[in-house]
N, C-alpha and C positions, 0 to 999 in steps of 0.2 A: 405239571410245571412246564411253562412255555419254553420252547427251545431257543437257542441263541440266534439262529438266522431269522426267526420270526420277530424277535425283539428288535433286531437291527433294521428289518424292513419297516417296522412300525415307527422307529426313530426317523428313518429316511422319509417316510410319508409325512410325519409331523413337521420335519424341516421343510419339505416342499409346501405343506399347508401354510406354515408361517411365512414363507416367502411370498406366496400368493396373497395372503392377507396384507403383508407389508406393501405390495404393489398396489392393491386396491385402495389402501389407506392413503398412500402417497398421491395417487391419481386424484382422489377426492380432495385432499388438503392442498396439494401443490399442482394444480392443473397446468401450470406453465412448464412442468417437467415433461409434458407431452408435446411441447412446441416443435415446430418444423423448421427451425433455423439452421438445420444441417449439423448441429452439434450432438454429441452422444449425451442424451439426458439421463437423469438418475434412473427413471423407470426402465429405459432401454438397457441400462447397465445391469439392473437387477434381473431383467429377463435373460440377458446373456449369462449372468452369474448362475441363475437357476438352470439354464440349459447346460452349462459346463459342469455344474454339480451333478445333474442327472446323468450326463454322459459319463462322468467319472464313476458314479455308482454302478451303472450298467457295465462299464469296462472292468471294474474291480469286483464283479459279483462272485468271482471264484477266489478272491483273496482271503486270507485268514480273517476270521470275524473281528479280532482285536484291531487289526489294521484298518478294516472297513469302517468300524465304529469311529476310530480316530479321524478318518477322512470325513465322515458325515459331520462330526462335531466341529471340525476345522471349517467346513463350509458354513455351518451355522454361525460360527464366530465371525467369519468374514462378513456375512450378511448383517449381523448386529452392528459391527463397526461401521459399515457403509451407511446403514440406516441412521445410526446415532450421529455420525459426522454430518450428514445432510440435514438432519433435523436441527442441529445447533450450528449451522454454517455461519450465520450472522454473528452469533456470540463468539465463535472461534475467530472470525475476522476481526472483531473488536479487541479480543484478547491479543491477537497478533500485533495490531497497531499499538496497543498499550505497551506490550513487551518491547517492541522496537523503540518506542519512545523512551523507555527506561534505559535500554542498552545503548541507544544512540540518541541523546537528547536533541541533537540538531535536526532530527527528522520531524519532530513535532507530531502531535496526535490531535485528531478531530474530537472536540468536546461535544457540541451539539449545534445544530443550525448553521453549520459551516464554520464555526469558531475553531481556532487552532491554539492548542496549548503547547508552550515551549518550556522546557526545564532548564534551569541555570546549570552551567558547567561547573567544574571544580573551582574556578576562579571567581564564580558569582556572576559571570557575564551570560547574556542570552545570545546564543549562536543558533541560527536556523539555516537549513538547506532549502533553497528555492530553485525552481526551474525558471530560467530566464531565456526569453526569446528576443532576438535583435533583428528588426526588419532589415532585409538587405544583406544579412550575414550569410556566409557560405553554409550550405546544408539545408535541411528542411526547416521551413518556417515554424512548423508546429512541434518539432521535436524538443527544442530547448536544450539548454546546457545547465547542469546542476552547479550552483555556486553557493558557498557557505558565507552567510552574512553575519556580522556582528550587529545586533539591534542597537541603534544609537539614536535616542530621542534628541540629542544635542546637535545632530547633523541635519542641515536644512534639506539636503538632497540625498538620494541614493548615490553612494560613491563607489565606483569600481576601482579596484587595484589594477595597475597596468597588466599584471599577469592574468587576472580574470577577464579583462577587456580583450586581450589577445585570444583567450579561449573562446570568446564570443565571435571572433572573426574580425575584430577591429585592428587597424594598423595604427598603433599608438604613436608612431613617429609622424604620421600625416595629420594628426588632429590639431585643432586650434585651441591652445590652452589660454583662454581669454577670461575665464571665470575665477575670481579671487575668493578664497575662503580663509577665515580666521580660525586657527586651531590653537590648541595648547602649546604647540611647537612653533607658533608664529603664522605668517601668511603663506598659503600654498596656492598654486594655480591648478585649475581643473579644466578639462575640455567638455563642454556640454554635449550630451547625446540623449537620444530618446529610445527607451526600451519598449519594444512592442508589447511584452507581457511579462509579469512576474507572478508566479504561482507558488503558493505554499500549501500543499495538500489541496483541500477543496477551495481555499481562498485564493482568488485570482484577480489581478488588476491589469488593465490595458493602458498603453500609452503613458508610461511612467517617466517623469523627468529624472535624469541622472547626469553624472559627470564622471570622467575618467581622471583619476588623480595623476598629477604630473610627476610625483615622486613615488618610489616603491612603498608599499604598505603591506603589513602582514595579513590583513583581511579586509574584504570589502565591507561597506557599511550600509545597513538598511535604515535610511534616514526618513525625515518627515515628508518628503515628496511621495513616499509610499504610506507611511503611518497615518498622516493627516487625512488620507482618503478613506480610511476605515471608519466604521461607525464608532469605534472606540477600542481601547486596549487597557489592560489592567495588570498590575503586578501584585502578587500575593506570595510572600515568603520566597520559595524557590521556583515559582512558576509565573510566566507571563502568558496572558490569553489575548489573542488578537481576534476582534469581532469583525465580521464582514460588513 
């Protein structure tokens, strides 16, 4: 009958062999994992993991057999988790995006080909969070400011609330409110501005015509000056899809 230490060493060798096979497989299937961009790639990580595991085995060679066996199995479990997570990294990323889209409808999720799906909120309205960049505003031009818009096909322009306009760095008191809009509440005045970029996930448009509303409003509007430049949009039950 084989003694316990020999069994443990056979298990340790099997774990090391599986780690080597995993590394060879990943190098063959994912050659980009060996890139030299200065980041710690998966293969490098597995090599470090194997080294640490081997060091732990040598360090604990005099520990009780039961504890030693549990240590070996723990390292094997870690290797399996890392390998599985890397193999399904794209599926996990899509799952994360869909989960966020369900938990936060305004975040939107990419459907395919750059299209963005927006889920209606509890009131049946489509609200989406977009990154807005205003040329000449304070801060980095490329960073943008997250603004939540109510999608409104009845609005001719993108309309910013005074509060969101200030967040973009505009001095609302110095604007010229020369543009008139007819709304359900009567005529209102707006100040024409030009937004450098509006981005909703992968969907992005540059130089978008907009205006700052002269009166307070609960939410900014994503109007036709943005929507009409898309190839199309569609509404189906509780979802709106914006096509680039």
